[in-house]
C-alpha positions in Angstrom: 313.9 68.4 -71.8 310.5 66.8 -70.5 309.9 68.3 -67.3 307.6 64.8 -66.7 310.4 63.1 -66.8 313.1 64.9 -65.5 316.5 63.2 -66.0 317.8 63.3 -62.0 321.2 66.2 -62.4 323.5 66.7 -59.6 324.3 70.4 -58.1 324.7 73.5 -59.8 324.0 72.0 -63.9 320.8 70.7 -62.3 319.7 74.0 -61.0 320.5 76.0 -64.1 318.2 73.4 -66.5 315.7 73.8 -63.6 315.6 77.4 -64.2 315.8 76.7 -67.8 312.9 74.7 -68.3 310.5 76.5 -65.2 307.8 77.4 -67.6 307.5 80.3 -64.8 309.2 82.5 -63.6 310.0 82.3 -60.1 310.9 85.8 -58.0 311.7 83.8 -55.2 315.0 84.0 -52.9 317.1 81.3 -52.0 316.4 80.4 -48.8 319.1 78.6 -46.8 316.2 75.9 -45.4 318.7 73.4 -44.0 318.7 74.1 -40.5 315.0 73.4 -41.1 315.1 70.4 -43.2 318.0 68.5 -40.6 315.3 69.5 -37.5 312.7 67.7 -39.2 313.9 64.3 -38.9 311.9 60.9 -40.3 312.4 59.4 -36.6 310.8 63.2 -35.8 307.1 62.2 -38.3 307.4 58.5 -37.4 306.5 59.3 -33.5 303.8 61.4 -34.4 302.6 58.5 -36.7 302.2 56.2 -34.4 300.7 58.4 -31.5 297.9 58.2 -34.8 298.4 54.7 -35.2 297.8 53.9 -31.7 294.8 56.2 -32.0 293.5 54.1 -34.2 293.7 50.8 -33.0 291.9 52.4 -29.6 288.8 53.3 -31.9 287.6 50.4 -33.9 290.9 50.5 -36.6 289.6 54.1 -38.1 289.9 58.4 -37.6 287.4 58.9 -39.7 285.8 62.5 -38.8 282.2 62.3 -36.7 283.8 59.5 -34.6 285.9 59.5 -31.2 289.0 58.2 -33.3 289.4 62.1 -35.3 288.5 63.9 -32.1 291.9 62.2 -30.8 293.7 63.0 -33.4 292.9 66.2 -33.4 293.7 66.6 -29.9 296.9 65.1 -30.1 297.5 67.7 -32.8 296.2 70.2 -30.9 298.2 69.5 -27.6 301.3 69.7 -29.9 300.9 72.3 -31.1 300.0 74.0 -27.9 303.2 72.4 -26.1 305.4 73.8 -28.8 303.6 77.0 -28.4 301.3 78.5 -31.4 298.3 79.8 -30.9 295.9 77.1 -31.8 292.2 77.2 -32.4 289.2 75.1 -33.7 287.0 75.2 -36.1 283.6 73.4 -35.6 281.2 71.9 -38.4 278.7 70.0 -39.1 278.7 67.2 -41.9 276.6 64.7 -43.5 278.2 60.9 -41.9 277.9 58.2 -43.3 279.5 54.7 -42.2 278.1 51.0 -43.0 278.6 48.9 -40.0 277.6 45.1 -41.4 278.4 44.1 -45.2 275.3 44.8 -47.3 274.0 41.9 -48.8 271.5 42.2 -52.3 270.4 38.4 -53.5 268.1 36.9 -56.2 265.5 34.7 -53.9 263.1 33.7 -56.5 263.5 32.4 -59.5 267.0 31.0 -59.4 268.2 31.7 -56.1 271.5 34.2 -56.4 273.4 36.2 -54.0 275.4 38.7 -55.8 279.0 39.3 -55.1 280.8 42.4 -53.5 281.5 43.2 -57.0 278.1 43.3 -58.0 276.5 45.7 -56.4 277.4 48.6 -53.9 275.5 50.5 -51.6 275.0 54.2 -52.0 276.3 56.7 -49.5 273.5 57.8 -47.0 271.6 54.6 -48.1 269.2 53.9 -45.1 269.2 50.8 -43.2 267.2 47.7 -43.7 266.4 44.2 -44.1 263.9 43.0 -46.1 262.7 40.0 -49.0 259.9 41.5 -50.9 258.6 41.3 -54.5 261.0 43.3 -56.8 259.0 45.9 -59.3 260.3 47.3 -62.2 260.0 51.2 -62.2 260.2 53.4 -65.6 263.2 51.2 -67.2 264.1 51.3 -70.8 265.7 47.9 -71.5 267.2 47.4 -73.9 269.1 50.4 -73.8 269.9 49.8 -77.3 272.0 52.7 -78.8 270.1 55.3 -76.9 272.2 58.1 -75.4 273.2 58.7 -71.9 270.2 59.5 -69.6 267.6 58.7 -72.1 266.1 56.8 -69.1 264.2 58.8 -66.4 263.3 56.4 -64.2 262.1 56.9 -61.0 262.6 60.9 -61.9 259.1 61.5 -61.3 256.2 60.7 -58.5 254.2 59.9 -61.6 256.5 57.2 -62.9 254.9 55.2 -59.1 251.3 54.9 -60.9 250.8 51.5 -59.9 254.0 51.0 -57.8 252.3 48.3 -54.7 253.8 49.7 -51.7 256.2 47.1 -50.0 258.0 46.1 -53.0 261.3 46.5 -53.5 262.2 49.7 -56.4 264.1 48.1 -59.8 264.9 51.6 -61.4 267.7 52.9 -64.3 270.5 55.5 -63.6 269.8 58.5 -66.1 268.3 62.4 -65.8 268.0 63.0 -62.1 269.7 62.1 -59.3 270.2 59.1 -57.7 268.4 61.1 -54.7 265.1 62.0 -56.4 264.5 58.5 -57.5 265.3 57.4 -53.9 263.2 59.8 -52.9 260.1 59.3 -54.8 260.8 55.5 -53.9 260.3 55.7 -50.9 257.5 57.9 -51.3 255.9 55.4 -53.1 255.5 52.7 -50.7 258.9 51.0 -51.7 261.1 49.2 -48.9 263.9 48.9 -50.6 265.7 50.7 -54.2 267.9 48.3 -56.5 269.7 51.4 -59.2 271.5 49.7 -62.3 273.8 51.4 -64.4 272.0 53.0 -67.9 274.0 50.9 -70.0 275.8 52.7 -72.5 279.4 51.1 -73.4 282.2 54.1 -73.6 281.9 56.3 -76.5 285.2 57.6 -77.0 288.7 56.8 -74.9 288.3 58.5 -71.3 284.2 58.5 -71.6 282.5 56.9 -69.1 281.4 53.0 -69.1 277.5 53.1 -68.4 277.1 49.3 -67.7 279.5 48.5 -64.7 278.4 48.2 -61.8 276.8 51.5 -60.3 278.6 52.8 -56.9 276.9 56.4 -56.0 275.9 58.9 -53.1 272.3 59.8 -52.3 273.9 63.1 -51.0 273.2 63.8 -47.7 271.2 62.1 -44.5 267.6 61.1 -44.4 266.7 58.1 -46.8 265.0 55.8 -44.6 265.2 52.7 -47.1 267.9 50.7 -48.0 269.7 51.7 -51.4 272.2 49.6 -53.5 273.7 50.4 -57.0 274.5 47.7 -59.5 275.4 47.1 -63.3 273.4 47.1 -66.3 273.8 43.3 -67.2 271.8 42.6 -63.7 269.6 45.2 -64.3 268.5 44.1 -68.0 268.6 40.2 -66.6 266.1 41.3 -62.9 264.2 43.2 -65.8 263.1 40.6 -67.8 262.5 38.6 -65.0 259.8 41.1 -64.1 258.7 41.0 -67.5 258.5 37.3 -67.2 256.8 36.9 -63.9 257.5 37.5 -60.1 261.0 38.2 -58.6 261.7 38.2 -55.3 265.1 39.7 -53.6 266.6 40.4 -50.1 268.2 43.5 -49.5 270.2 44.4 -46.1 272.2 47.5 -45.2 273.6 48.6 -42.1 274.1 51.8 -41.7 274.8 55.1 -40.2 273.5 58.4 -41.6 273.5 61.2 -39.9 274.4 65.4 -39.2 277.4 65.0 -36.6 280.1 67.6 -35.8 283.8 67.8 -36.9 286.3 70.5 -36.9 289.3 72.2 -38.6 292.4 72.4 -35.8 294.1 76.0 -36.5 297.6 76.5 -35.9 299.7 80.3 -36.2 303.0 80.9 -35.2 303.5 83.5 -32.4 307.2 84.4 -34.4 306.5 86.9 -36.7 305.8 87.3 -40.1 303.2 89.7 -42.3 299.9 88.2 -41.4 298.5 89.8 -44.7 300.7 87.8 -46.2 300.1 84.6 -44.5 301.1 81.1 -45.9 298.8 78.4 -45.0 300.1 75.0 -45.0 297.5 72.5 -44.9 296.9 68.7 -44.7 293.7 66.6 -44.0 294.1 65.0 -40.7 291.0 62.1 -40.6 290.8 58.9 -42.8 288.3 56.9 -44.4 286.1 54.9 -42.2 287.8 51.5 -43.3 291.0 52.0 -41.9 293.3 54.1 -39.9 294.9 56.2 -42.6 298.4 56.1 -41.5 299.8 57.4 -45.3 296.5 59.0 -46.2 296.9 61.2 -44.7 299.2 60.3 -41.3 301.7 60.8 -43.3 300.9 65.1 -44.4 299.6 65.4 -40.7 302.8 64.1 -38.8 305.3 66.0 -41.0 303.2 68.9 -41.0 303.2 69.0 -37.1 306.7 68.0 -37.2 307.6 71.1 -39.3 305.7 73.3 -37.1 306.8 71.9 -34.2 310.6 72.5 -35.6 309.9 76.2 -36.5 309.1 76.8 -33.2 311.5 75.1 -30.9 314.5 76.6 -33.7 313.2 80.0 -32.5 312.7 80.8 -36.7 311.2 84.2 -37.5 309.3 84.5 -40.9 308.5 87.6 -42.8 305.1 86.3 -43.8 303.2 84.9 -41.1 302.7 81.3 -41.5 299.5 78.7 -40.3 299.6 75.5 -40.3 296.2 73.8 -41.0 294.7 70.5 -40.2 291.4 69.7 -42.2 288.4 67.7 -40.9 286.4 65.5 -43.4 288.5 65.7 -46.1 287.3 62.2 -47.2 284.0 63.2 -47.7 284.4 65.7 -50.1 287.1 68.4 -49.1 284.5 69.6 -46.3 286.8 71.1 -43.7 289.1 73.6 -46.3 285.9 74.4 -47.8 284.2 75.4 -44.7 287.7 77.3 -43.4 287.6 79.2 -47.1 284.3 80.6 -46.9 284.2 81.6 -43.5 287.5 83.9 -44.6 285.6 86.4 -45.7 287.6 89.7 -46.3 290.4 88.1 -45.0 290.9 85.6 -48.1 292.5 88.4 -49.2 295.4 88.1 -46.7 296.4 84.6 -47.8 299.2 84.7 -50.1 299.4 80.9 -50.7 298.1 77.4 -49.9 300.8 74.5 -49.3 298.8 70.8 -49.3 300.2 67.8 -48.4 298.6 64.1 -49.1 300.0 61.5 -48.9 304.0 61.5 -48.6 304.9 58.0 -48.1 303.3 55.6 -50.6 305.6 52.7 -50.8 305.6 52.1 -54.2 306.2 56.0 -54.9 306.6 58.7 -57.0 308.2 62.1 -56.4 305.0 64.3 -57.6 304.4 67.5 -57.3 300.9 69.9 -58.6 301.1 71.1 -62.2 300.5 74.0 -60.7 301.6 76.0 -64.1 299.2 73.1 -66.3 302.7 73.0 -68.5 302.0 68.7 -68.2 298.2 68.4 -67.3 296.4 71.2 -69.0 295.1 72.2 -65.8 296.7 75.3 -64.3 296.6 77.0 -60.8 296.3 80.4 -60.0 298.8 83.0 -61.1 301.6 81.9 -58.1 300.6 78.4 -58.8 303.5 77.9 -61.0 306.4 79.8 -59.1 305.4 77.1 -56.7 305.8 74.0 -58.7 308.9 75.7 -60.3 310.3 76.0 -56.0 309.7 72.3 -55.7 311.2 71.5 -58.7 314.2 73.0 -58.8 314.8 72.4 -55.6 314.6 68.1 -56.1 316.9 69.6 -59.1 319.5 70.6 -57.3 319.5 67.6 -55.1 319.8 65.2 -58.0 316.2 64.2 -58.2 313.8 63.7 -60.3 310.2 64.5 -60.6 306.8 63.8 -61.8 303.6 66.0 -62.5 299.9 65.8 -60.9 297.1 67.4 -62.0 295.2 70.4 -59.5 292.2 67.6 -60.0 290.9 68.4 -57.3 291.0 65.5 -54.9 292.9 67.1 -51.9 292.4 70.2 -50.3 293.9 73.1 -52.2 290.4 73.0 -53.8 289.0 75.5 -52.3 292.1 77.8 -52.4 292.6 77.8 -56.3 288.9 78.0 -56.3 288.8 81.5 -55.3 292.4 82.3 -56.8 294.4 81.2 -54.2 298.1 80.0 -55.6 298.8 76.7 -54.1 301.2 73.4 -54.3 302.1 70.5 -53.0 303.4 67.0 -52.8 302.2 63.7 -53.5 303.8 59.7 -53.4 300.7 58.4 -55.5 297.7 56.8 -54.5 295.6 54.0 -55.9 297.4 54.5 -59.6 299.6 51.7 -61.3 303.3 53.2 -61.5 304.6 53.4 -64.9 307.5 51.3 -66.5 309.2 54.7 -67.2 308.2 55.6 -63.7 309.9 52.6 -62.2 312.7 53.2 -64.3 313.3 56.9 -62.6 312.0 56.1 -59.4 312.7 52.4 -58.4 309.5 50.3 -57.0 307.3 47.9 -59.1 306.2 48.9 -62.5 302.0 47.7 -62.9 301.3 48.1 -59.2 299.7 50.9 -57.3 301.8 53.4 -55.7 300.1 52.3 -52.5 298.4 49.5 -52.2 297.0 49.8 -49.1 294.9 53.1 -50.5 291.6 53.2 -48.4 291.9 50.1 -47.1 292.8 48.8 -43.7 296.2 47.9 -43.8 297.3 51.6 -44.4 299.2 51.2 -40.9 302.4 52.5 -39.6 303.6 49.3 -41.9 302.5 51.0 -44.7 304.6 53.8 -45.1 308.2 54.0 -47.6 310.7 55.7 -44.8 312.5 56.6 -48.3 309.8 58.5 -49.3 308.9 60.3 -46.4 312.5 61.6 -46.3 312.3 63.1 -49.4 308.7 64.5 -49.9 309.5 65.9 -46.3 312.6 67.9 -47.4 310.3 69.4 -49.9 307.4 69.9 -47.3 310.1 71.7 -45.0 312.6 73.7 -48.1 308.8 75.2 -49.5 307.4 75.7 -46.8 310.2 78.2 -44.7 310.9 79.3 -48.6 307.8 80.7 -49.1 307.8 81.8 -45.2 311.3 83.7 -45.5 311.7 85.4 -48.6 312.3 89.2 -49.4 310.8 88.6 -52.3 307.8 87.3 -53.3 305.9 84.6 -56.0 305.6 87.4 -58.5 307.9 88.7 -61.3 307.2 92.4 -60.5 309.3 91.8 -56.7 312.0 90.9 -57.9 314.6 92.6 -59.8 316.3 89.1 -60.0 313.1 87.9 -61.9 312.6 91.5 -63.7 315.9 90.8 -65.4 315.1 87.0 -66.0 311.7 88.4 -68.3 313.0 91.5 -69.8 311.0 91.9 -72.7 308.5 89.1 -71.5 305.2 90.7 -71.4 302.4 87.4 -70.6 302.5 85.5 -67.5 301.3 86.1 -63.8 301.1 89.4 -62.4 301.1 90.4 -58.5 297.4 91.5 -58.3 297.2 91.4 -54.2 
């Protein structure tokens, strides 16, 4: 049976099938998670979601790291956990902050005036602010690109490229060879008042290859650029280049941004109810939103579910065998910065982290029950040893409930990334983002094929009206089941810790081994 499309089965038969098809033998005991699952309700989760929405409403519709909206979100989470009896700490760190505060503008003034649309250009992350109308000057571009391979162009990569550049002009450069930041810095040093960088021009070389003709959306990496910098398509760059060769071209650029270093934080809560601290389970979710919206599904849903789980563990007075730590990460949307900072500052204590569970988006309106493909059998990318067992834990649970699951790749898009990078087993659930639901998924889960899992992903409409309570119920139960099973199981993730697991793989000589 293909794990990518499990038929929903019920009861013991489903559990047997799940155990047979699970590629990684699990040594985890069966743990009664019913009391905790009953205690963690959708209503309880929504209470936190509404609180996060109210915070966003009071802060220009966002909870992005580095703003008051995020700080108030962190304060809310901390307050709830302190009241529940957790030992709570805050881990502050600096990060590069960027936000566009007004819509950008890019237009050709002469010849043939043309206003470029939002789809035809994009402000580069960490661009400076500016409102400038000036002559456009091409800098060492390769137009036409013809059949040249990627990174043929070295436009703007060397200060010498700007020999003869007239200070005050806007630099027209082409993607290729060096970072966008190098191009922007060289242009600014040469006296450019703005920069337009167009895509290099190559069509995709095969299935899955990058299209270097489309509108260029890039980043300058960190704050420090003092001029407006935008990206555009090869077609527009080619047109502008040819016009500069025929005569003078003037363009207007406008960007209004905040690009600076700011401080944000992680909120870390350790359960005081017992458990071996040398085998700590880190249950994580990112607390921040994108600048464009309140982030109530992404990732208020993961935050609220983890928070309510933590509260109910304490209310029930449960006693785990492994220590439980709930982590609420800052600056995930800027590149997993909070979880990366946490892992990088663990030092020798990295060996005390037994596993990481990551929950990022659990209530997408057009949802699928995605489980991270820990063993790599479906997506080709496996997590560290033990990740396959975590995947099996989720899949076996849902099979027992008569519910299907789909695999999703360890593609580095969420906060499990820094953990698997240092060999810590990880796993989690995901309800889908901007990807489109397939016909097969719609047949299995309902919803609408050809539409995004979450049409409000990274948008202002990601509010409390953008939540599937059915998804929140089903994925929330999976969060609770996996969290408490890992915390309570007498045996562990690896085959040599369980007589039952050893018997199940008798004669097998490969597979993950316990090295802790």
